[in-house]
N, C-alpha and C positions, 0 to 999 in steps of 0.2 A: 667312605673306606672305612676299612676293619685295620684298625693297628692293635697290636699288644705292646705294652712299654714294661722295662724292667726299670725299678729305680723309680715309680712312680710315686711318692710320699719323699723324695728327695726334693730340693730347691726348685733344680730344673724340670725334674719330670711329674710333680705337682701342676707347675705353672703348666708344662705341655699338655699334660690329661683334659685341664680344666678348659684350654682353648680349645683342643681337637673337640669337646662334647658338647661348648658352645656352640661349632660350625656344623654340629649335626653330625660327626663320625660316631662310629662304633667302637670302644676303646677296651680290651680288653689288659689287665695288669699281672704281673707275677709279685706275688708277697711273699716276705718270710712269715707272716701272721694269717690269723684267721677271720676270716671277712663274711659278711651278711650280703656285701653285694657278688650277686651271682658272677660277674663276671671280673672278680679278682680271684685269682688262681694261685693257690699256696704253692710254695716250691721250697728248697732246701737243697742249695749246692753242696754242700759239705758232706749231706750224706746221699746225693744223687736223687733224691725223691722229688717227683710233680710229673705230671703228664697235662700235654695238650690236646687231648682227645675229644675234647668239649667242643672245640673250634673246628667249626667244617673248612674256613678259608682266611687270608690271611692279604692284604694289600703290602701291611709295611710293619717292621718291626723296630722298635726303639729303645736301644739297649744301653740304660745310664748307668746299672750299679755296679755299686764300688765301695769300699771301705772308705770311707774321709781321710785326704792326704793332709791336710791341716788340720785333724783333731787334737794330736797330742804329737810329742818327741816322739823322733825315728829311734825307738829301741830295736833292737834284732827283731824282737816278737812282731812290734808293730810294723816294719816295712814287710816280712814274712804275709804277714795279714793282709797289705795293701796289695802286695802282689797277688797272692790266691786268689782275693776275692775279686780282681779283674779277670785274668788269666783263666783260671776254674769257671766261673760262671759264662765268660763267653763259650768256652768250650762246649759247658752242659748246655748252655741255652742253642746252640746248634745243631746238639745232637738231640734234643725235646724235639726243633723243628722237622728234623732229617726223619727220628722216628714215626713222628704224625704227619710225614708227607705234607707238609704246607712251605708252600713255596713262594714268600712272598715277593713283592718285584722290588722293592728294596730294603736292605739290612742298612741300620743306621745306628753306628756305636759313638760312645761317650770316648773319646780323648781328649789330651791336651798340649796347649803350645810348650809345655816343657819339655818336648822331644827336641826343639832346638837349641837347649842349654844355653849356655850366659854367654851370650853372643855381642855383649856391647852395644853399639850402635848401630851394626850392619842393619840393613833391611832384611826379612825374613818373610818368604813368601813359602809357599805349599811346597816349592820344587827344592827350598834348602836344603842342606845334609841335618844330620840329626847331630845334637851336639853328644857331651859328654855328661856323667854325672849319674844320682840312681832314677830319676825322675826321664832323662832320657833314655835310658836302658827298659823301664818301667814300659814309657809310653810306644819305644820301636815294638815290645815283644806285645802289648795289648794291639796293636793293630795286626802283625804279623798272625796274632790268633785268630782275630778278626777276619782274617783275610780266607780263612778258610769257609766263611759262611757263601763262597761261590759255590758250595755245594747245594743249595737252596734258593739264595736269592740270585738274582739277574742282575743287579746292582747294590756295590760296599761305598757306605761313606763313611769317614770320620771327622768327628767332629773334635777337629781341636782349639780346644775353648779357652779363652782368656781370663780375666777376672769378671765376673759375674755380678755387677750393680745391682744389690736390692738389699732392704734392711731387714727380711726375713729369711734370711742367711749368709754364708760365703762371707770372705773378706770384709767387704765392707759393713754388717752389721758388726764385726766385731772390734772394729777402729771404733766406731759412734760411740760408744761411751767414754772413752778417754778425749776425743775432739769435742764432743758437747760439753765435756770438762774444763774445755780449753785447755786440754793435757795431750793433745797430739802432738806427734812429734816424725819429723824428717829421720829415714830409717838408714844407716849408714851416712854416704857421700851425698847422698838424694839422687844422684845422677844415673841409677839404673832405671831404666824403660820398662812402664808397663803396660801391657796393652789389654784393655779391657772392651767389656761390651753391656750393655742395658738388660736387665733381663726380658723385657719386652722386645728386642733386637734379636736376643738367644732365640726366640720360640719364633720368630719370624722368619729367622734364617733356617731354623729346624725345619719347620714347615716348604720352605723355598727347595730345600733338599729333597724332602720326600714328594712337591708336585713336579719339581724338573728334571726330568731324565735324563739331560745332559751332564748332570752334578753328581760326581762321583771322586773316589778316592778321599785324598785328605783335603776339607775344608775349613781353612782358619774364621773361627767364630770370634772375633774380635771388630773394634772400631777401627774404622782408616786414620783415628788419627791419636798414636799411643803416646803418652806424655812421661816426662820421668818421675821419681818417686818426688822429687820437691816441688814438681808442677801439680803433681794429684792434691799432695797433703795442704799446700796453698791454695787449690780449689776448692777441696773439702772444708776445710779451716772458713773460705771466705763466704762460702753457702751457708754453714753454718752460725755465721756474727762469730767466730770465735778467735781468739788468738793464735798465731802458731809460733811458738819460744823455743820449742825443746828441740834435740836430735837425740836418737838411740844411736850411740856408734856401733859398729859392727861388732868389735870385738865383747860389746855387753850383750849382743843378740846371742852371740855363737852360746855366751855363759850361759846366759837363760834358757838357752831353748835346744840348744846342741849346735853344732858346727856346722855339721852336713843340713839339718833343717831348715837354719839361718842363712845359709849361703847359696840353698836351692830356691828357697820358698820367700823369703822377703830380700836378697841381696844381690840375686841374680838380674841380668838384664836382656831382656827380649823385645825388640820394635818388632812388631810383626803388622803385617798386611793383608786383609782380607782378598786377596785376590781373584779367587776361585769366585766367590759370591759376585764382588765389584764386576768381575768378566761374563754375569751369566746375568746382569742385570739388575742384581738387588739394590734396593734405596735402604737406607739406614735412618731412621728417625730420629735417634737421637748417636750424630755421628761427632758432637762436641761435647767433652766431659761436663763443662756447666751446666747444660742444659740437662744433661744423662742425671749428674748428681741432684739439681733442684728437684726434677722430677720426683725422682726415686725416692727423697726425702720429703717427699708434700704428707 
C-alpha cells in the first residue's frame, strides 16, 4: 500500500509511519523542513507551495497536520493559528491531490472528541450531536473542510481521537513529572469524564480504518472504558506508586491557564464510546486504564 502522511513527525504520525514501514508499506510524508529522505516532500501551507507530482499513485492519505491545541494559552492569535493550521492545510492538501490527479481509496483526517463539547455523564457515540465551545466549532469546521476530499477519494474517515496515552508526548507526558514527585492533583471536582486510548491502539485503529472499506465518516478513537478524572488520577498515582493528595480547583486552573482553555481542555466531561470500531469488530489491546498506563510507563 502507498500512503501519504502529513504531520508524520508528531506523536501519532511518527508512530503510524513507523508501523506502516515495519509492515512493508511505501510511505511518503509531507514536511515543512528539508530532508534527505527522497519520500519526504516539502510543503508550505501558508505560502501554498508544494507539489505531489513525484508520486504516481496513492492508496491512502492520513492527514494529521495541525498546531498543537494544548501547547499554550488560547490568546486570539493562538486560536487563529490553531484554526488556520487545520482548515487551510486540509484545503491545500485536497487541492494538491486534485491537481496531481491522485485518487486514493481513502482519505483519513485527524479530528477530536472535542466536537462533543461538555456533556457530563451522557454516553456519546459517533451519531451524537456536536456540542458548544471553541473546540466543538473548530472540529466541526475541520471535518466539513475534510468532507471536500470526496473530490479525490472514494472514502473519508474522521478520526475523533481522545487523550492518547504515551510518554513521548501528549497530556500524559505533561502530567508525569508532577505525579512522579508525588505532586499529582485531581483537576476540578474530579467528576469529569476522560476518554482515552493507548498509542498502540490508536495506530491499530487507524490501520483498521485504512483496511476496512466499511468504515467511513466519524470514528471515535477511544477505549471502550472512559473514566473520571479522579479515577484516572488515582490509577496513575497507583501505577507510579506515589500518593495522590492534592486537588487543583477549577478557579485556580482558570486563573493560571485562562478560563476557556481550562474549561475545555481540563474540566470538560466527555464520556465517549468507540461504537464504529466495535461495530466493525475491532478488538482493543488495552481496553482497561490500569494495563494501558502500566504498559505506557514501562
